[in-house]
C-alpha positions in Angstrom: -39.6 201.7 -21.6 -39.2 204.6 -24.0 -36.4 206.1 -21.9 -34.4 202.8 -21.8 -34.7 202.5 -25.6 -33.3 206.0 -26.0 -30.3 205.0 -23.8 -29.7 201.8 -25.7 -29.9 203.7 -29.0 -27.3 206.2 -27.8 -24.9 203.5 -26.6 -25.3 201.7 -30.0 -24.7 204.9 -31.9 -21.5 205.6 -30.0 -20.3 202.0 -30.6 -21.0 202.3 -34.4 -19.3 205.7 -34.7 -16.2 204.5 -32.8 -16.1 201.5 -35.0 -16.3 203.5 -38.2 -13.7 206.0 -37.0 -11.4 203.2 -35.9 -11.6 201.5 -39.3 -10.9 204.7 -41.2 -8.0 205.7 -39.0 -6.4 202.3 -38.8 -6.7 201.6 -42.5 -5.0 204.9 -43.3 -2.2 204.1 -40.8 -1.8 200.5 -42.2 -1.4 201.8 -45.8 1.3 204.2 -44.7 3.1 201.6 -42.6 3.0 199.0 -45.5 4.7 201.5 -47.8 7.5 202.5 -45.4 8.0 199.8 -42.8 6.6 196.2 -43.4 7.7 194.9 -39.9 6.0 197.7 -38.1 2.9 197.2 -40.3 2.7 193.5 -39.2 3.0 194.5 -35.6 0.3 197.2 -35.9 -2.1 194.7 -37.7 -1.6 192.2 -34.9 -2.2 194.7 -32.1 -4.9 197.0 -33.4 -7.7 194.6 -32.5 -6.6 194.6 -28.9 -6.3 198.3 -28.8 -9.8 198.7 -30.3 -11.2 196.4 -27.6 -9.5 198.4 -24.8 -10.6 201.8 -26.2 -14.2 200.8 -27.0 -14.4 199.0 -23.6 -13.3 202.2 -21.8 -15.7 204.4 -23.8 -18.6 202.0 -23.3 -17.8 201.7 -19.6 -17.7 205.5 -19.2 -21.0 205.8 -21.2 -22.8 203.1 -19.2 -21.5 204.5 -15.9 -22.7 208.0 -16.9 -26.2 206.9 -18.0 -26.6 204.5 -15.1 -25.7 207.3 -12.7 -28.1 209.6 -14.4 -30.9 207.0 -14.3 -30.2 206.3 -10.6 -30.4 210.1 -9.9 -33.6 210.3 -11.8 -35.0 207.4 -9.8 -33.9 209.1 -6.6 -35.5 212.4 -7.6 -38.7 210.4 -8.5 -38.6 208.7 -5.1 -38.1 212.1 -3.3 -41.0 213.6 -5.3 -43.2 210.5 -4.5 -42.4 210.9 -0.8 -43.2 214.6 -1.0 -46.5 213.8 -2.7 -47.2 211.2 -0.1 -46.5 213.7 2.7 -48.7 216.3 1.0 -51.4 213.6 0.6 -51.2 212.0 4.0 -50.5 215.0 6.2 -52.7 217.5 4.4 -55.0 219.4 6.8 -57.8 219.0 4.2 -59.5 215.8 3.2 -57.9 214.5 -0.1 -59.6 211.8 -2.2 -58.3 210.3 -5.4 -61.0 209.2 -7.9 -60.7 207.5 -11.3 -62.6 208.5 -14.4 -65.6 206.4 -13.3 -65.9 208.3 -10.1 -64.6 205.4 -7.9 -62.4 206.2 -4.9 -58.8 205.0 -5.4 -57.2 206.3 -2.2 -58.1 208.7 0.6 -56.0 210.4 3.3 -56.7 210.1 7.1 -58.5 213.5 7.1 -61.0 212.2 4.5 -61.6 209.2 6.7 -62.2 211.5 9.7 -64.5 213.8 7.7 -66.7 211.2 6.1 -66.4 208.6 8.8 -65.7 205.8 6.3 -62.6 204.1 5.2 -61.8 203.6 1.4 -63.8 200.4 1.2 -66.7 202.0 3.0 -66.8 205.0 0.7 -67.0 202.8 -2.4 -70.0 200.9 -1.0 -72.1 204.0 -1.2 -73.3 206.0 -4.2 -72.7 209.8 -4.5 -76.4 210.4 -3.5 -75.7 208.9 -0.1 -72.6 211.0 0.6 -73.7 214.4 -0.9 -76.7 216.4 0.1 -79.5 215.9 -2.4 -79.9 219.6 -3.2 -76.2 219.8 -4.2 -75.9 216.4 -6.0 -76.5 217.8 -9.5 -74.0 220.6 -9.0 -71.3 218.2 -7.8 -71.8 215.9 -10.8 -71.6 218.8 -13.2 -68.4 220.0 -11.6 -66.9 216.5 -11.8 -67.7 216.2 -15.5 -65.9 219.5 -16.0 -62.9 218.3 -14.0 -62.5 215.2 -16.1 -62.3 217.5 -19.1 -59.1 219.0 -17.6 -60.7 221.9 -15.8 -59.8 222.7 -12.2 -62.5 224.3 -10.2 -63.9 224.8 -6.6 -67.3 225.1 -5.1 -69.2 224.6 -1.8 -71.5 221.7 -1.0 -73.0 219.9 1.9 -72.1 216.2 2.7 -73.5 213.5 4.9 -71.1 211.6 7.1 -71.4 208.1 8.5 -73.5 209.4 11.5 -75.9 211.1 9.1 -74.8 214.6 10.1 -74.7 217.3 7.5 -71.4 219.1 7.1 -70.8 222.2 5.0 -67.6 221.9 2.9 -65.5 223.8 0.4 -64.3 221.5 -2.4 -61.8 221.6 -5.2 -61.6 219.2 -8.1 -58.1 219.0 -9.6 -57.5 216.9 -12.8 -54.8 214.2 -12.6 -52.9 214.3 -15.9 -50.0 211.9 -16.6 -48.0 212.3 -19.8 -50.9 214.2 -21.3 -53.5 211.6 -20.5 -56.3 212.3 -18.1 -56.4 209.4 -15.5 -58.5 210.8 -12.7 -59.4 213.6 -10.3 -58.2 214.8 -6.9 -61.0 216.0 -4.6 -59.8 218.3 -1.9 -62.4 218.9 0.8 -62.3 221.4 3.7 -64.9 221.3 6.5 -66.3 224.8 6.8 -69.3 223.9 9.1 -68.1 226.1 12.0 -67.2 229.0 9.6 -70.7 228.7 8.0 -72.3 228.9 11.5 -70.3 232.0 12.3 -71.4 233.6 9.0 -75.0 232.7 9.9 -74.6 234.4 13.3 -73.1 237.4 11.6 -76.0 237.6 9.1 -78.6 237.3 11.9 -76.8 240.0 13.9 -76.9 242.3 10.9 -80.5 241.4 10.2 -81.4 242.3 13.8 -79.6 245.6 13.4 -81.5 246.3 10.2 -84.8 245.6 12.0 -83.8 248.0 14.8 -83.1 250.8 12.2 -86.5 250.1 10.5 -88.5 249.9 13.7 -88.9 253.6 14.3 -90.0 254.3 10.7 -92.4 251.3 10.7 -93.9 252.4 14.0 -94.5 255.9 12.4 -96.0 254.2 9.3 -98.3 252.1 11.4 -99.3 255.1 13.6 -100.9 256.9 10.6 -103.5 254.3 9.8 -104.1 253.8 13.6 -104.9 257.5 13.8 -107.4 257.1 11.0 -108.9 254.0 12.7 -109.2 255.9 16.0 -111.0 258.8 14.2 -113.5 256.6 12.4 -114.2 254.6 15.6 -114.8 257.8 17.5 -117.1 259.0 14.7 -119.1 255.8 14.9 -119.4 256.1 18.6 -120.7 259.6 18.3 -123.2 259.0 15.4 -124.1 255.4 16.3 -124.1 254.7 12.5 -122.2 252.3 10.2 -121.0 253.8 7.0 -119.9 251.4 4.3 -117.3 253.8 2.9 -115.8 254.3 6.3 -115.7 250.5 6.9 -113.9 250.0 3.6 -111.3 252.6 4.6 -110.9 250.9 8.0 -110.4 247.5 6.4 -107.8 249.0 4.0 -105.9 250.6 6.9 -106.0 247.3 8.9 -104.7 245.4 5.9 -101.9 248.0 5.5 -100.9 247.5 9.1 -101.0 243.7 8.7 -98.8 243.8 5.6 -96.1 246.0 7.2 -96.0 244.1 10.4 -95.9 240.7 8.6 -93.0 241.7 6.5 -91.1 242.9 9.6 -91.9 239.6 11.4 -90.7 237.5 8.4 -87.5 239.5 8.2 -86.8 239.0 11.9 -87.8 235.3 12.1 -84.9 232.9 12.7 -85.2 230.2 10.2 -83.1 227.6 8.3 -81.6 228.8 5.1 -83.6 227.3 2.2 -82.8 227.8 -1.4 -85.9 227.6 -3.6 -87.2 229.2 -6.7 -88.5 232.7 -6.1 -89.7 235.6 -8.2 -87.3 238.5 -7.5 -90.1 241.0 -8.4 -92.3 239.9 -5.5 -89.4 240.1 -3.0 -88.6 243.7 -4.2 -92.3 244.7 -3.8 -92.3 243.3 -0.2 -89.1 245.2 0.6 -90.7 248.4 -0.8 -93.5 247.9 1.6 -91.1 248.1 4.5 -88.7 250.7 3.1 -91.5 253.2 2.1 -91.9 254.1 5.7 -88.2 255.0 6.0 -88.1 257.0 2.7 -91.2 258.9 3.7 -89.5 259.9 7.0 -86.3 261.0 5.2 -88.1 262.7 2.3 -86.5 260.4 -0.3 -88.3 259.3 -3.5 -88.1 255.6 -4.1 -88.7 254.5 -7.7 -88.9 251.0 -9.1 -88.7 249.7 -12.7 -89.2 246.0 -13.4 -89.6 243.6 -16.4 -93.1 242.6 -17.2 -92.6 238.8 -16.6 -91.4 236.7 -13.6 -87.7 236.8 -12.8 -87.0 233.4 -11.2 -83.8 232.6 -9.3 -82.8 229.9 -6.8 -82.4 231.8 -3.5 -83.2 232.1 0.2 -85.9 234.8 0.0 -85.2 236.2 3.5 -81.5 236.7 2.8 -82.2 238.4 -0.6 -84.6 240.8 1.2 -81.9 241.5 3.7 -79.4 242.4 1.0 -81.9 244.8 -0.7 -82.9 246.4 2.5 -79.2 247.0 3.5 -78.4 248.6 0.1 -81.5 250.8 0.1 -80.9 251.8 3.7 -77.3 252.8 2.8 -78.6 254.9 -0.1 -81.1 256.7 2.2 -78.3 257.5 4.6 -76.1 258.8 1.8 -78.7 261.4 0.8 -78.4 264.6 2.7 -81.4 266.5 1.3 -84.3 265.6 -0.9 -83.1 262.7 -3.0 -84.0 259.9 -5.3 -83.3 256.1 -5.3 -83.9 254.2 -8.5 -84.2 250.4 -8.4 -84.2 248.6 -11.7 -84.7 244.9 -12.3 -83.9 243.4 -15.7 -82.8 240.2 -17.4 -79.5 239.9 -19.4 -79.2 236.5 -21.0 -79.3 233.9 -18.2 -78.7 236.4 -15.5 -81.0 238.5 -13.3 -79.6 242.0 -12.9 -80.7 244.4 -10.1 -79.3 247.9 -9.8 -79.8 250.4 -7.0 -78.7 254.0 -7.8 -78.9 257.1 -5.6 -77.9 260.7 -5.9 -76.3 260.9 -2.5 -72.9 262.1 -1.4 -71.0 259.3 -3.2 -67.5 258.0 -2.3 -63.9 258.7 -3.1 -62.0 256.0 -5.1 -59.9 255.1 -2.0 -63.0 254.3 0.0 -64.7 252.5 -2.9 -61.8 250.0 -3.1 -62.4 248.9 0.5 -66.2 248.6 0.3 -67.3 245.2 1.5 -64.4 244.7 3.8 -65.5 243.5 7.2 -65.6 246.2 9.9 -64.8 248.9 7.3 -67.5 251.6 7.1 -67.8 254.9 5.2 -70.2 256.1 7.9 -69.2 257.7 11.2 -71.3 255.3 13.3 -71.3 252.4 10.9 -70.2 248.9 12.0 -68.8 247.9 8.6 -70.8 244.6 8.7 -73.8 245.4 6.5 -72.1 245.3 3.0 -69.7 242.5 4.0 -72.8 240.4 4.9 -74.4 241.4 1.6 -71.3 240.2 -0.4 -71.3 236.9 1.5 -75.0 236.3 0.7 -74.7 237.2 -2.9 -71.6 235.0 -3.3 -73.5 232.1 -1.7 -76.1 232.5 -4.4 -73.3 232.2 -7.1 -73.8 235.9 -7.9 -71.7 239.0 -8.1 -72.1 242.5 -6.6 -70.3 245.6 -7.9 -70.1 249.2 -6.6 -69.6 252.3 -8.7 -69.5 255.7 -7.0 -68.5 259.3 -7.7 -68.1 261.9 -5.0 -71.1 264.3 -4.7 -72.9 262.5 -7.6 -74.1 259.3 -6.0 -73.5 255.5 -6.0 -74.6 252.6 -8.2 -74.8 249.1 -6.8 -75.2 246.2 -9.4 -76.2 242.7 -8.4 -76.0 239.8 -10.8 -77.5 236.4 -10.0 -78.0 233.4 -12.3 -81.6 232.7 -13.4 -83.2 229.5 -12.3 -83.1 226.8 -15.0 -86.8 226.9 -15.4 -86.7 230.6 -16.3 -87.8 231.1 -19.9 -86.1 234.0 -21.6 -88.3 235.2 -24.5 
């Protein structure tokens, strides 16, 4: 409507300007003719109206043809763009859903129907809680609210299809803005269920590798208390007496064996990934129980500094332990002689920050840039999987991992993960 008014205004303006110019010019000519040639003046007066009609008709015709052609071209371009949009929408390899500001589905493409198992009418029959995994519902709602405030963003979530099957997806919310007004949101959803399964297999493979590396050190650590147990039992057999002090030592050594073996079993157990509120301090202490055996064998000092209160995050405890074990193991392998590894846990605002620093051989800047790439390793017999898995796990926990290293001085690894909402920062 606004565009048509502009065109009408331009045509009217041309007509008025032509009329004014015609009046000024013809009046001037009429005055001159009246003074010099009265007969010619009469002829001019009789014909100037017709001339004006012909000239203005030609000008208006040209103007209308020009603007009509321009409008038709604009409509054609709009039609082409609309067809391009429809092609992008209908033939997109990802599921695309259009929602209004109330969160109601306006249209969906065939891939969305295949992914969810519902048509447009079927999707609108169900609430978000029926389509989205309950653990992710709050996150999806928060992302949608940010999207209707004109912020594009992406995230991962689990959905439930018409058959009740859970599918892992990577989603993007894109605001729909027409002439500056927010009218809705596009949800672009990609099924990454198979990719997630492959990642889980990769993580389990790396976990098995970690357990294999730790097995020798753990066996050595268990053998020491077993030697003590054997000695006390032989002493009891010889003396035929029970000594309370000896019994206390035996119980302590048995508990030590039980703790070490339990941690190794938990690490190796195949279990479903479950995000729950955990205290990072406890996870670190349990990892230290396992890694102390390795550091003792390699003559490495392992130090730990923590905050005096719980550090709560939403995480899968087994995977977090796997990350820490991988990083400490890499630090041990980077130390050629007697070395030291410092592990520090602290809170910065709404983030838990864990740093692991060693005084090992360090890395050149060229190698540092490629750290975390799958199958790239700085070690001669390394697989290049460990740190890539660590990065995937940390990113799944909405965290970040950074590496800083200097040749012959050591490496610093920093992990940042958001605190759980219930975490109280004093």
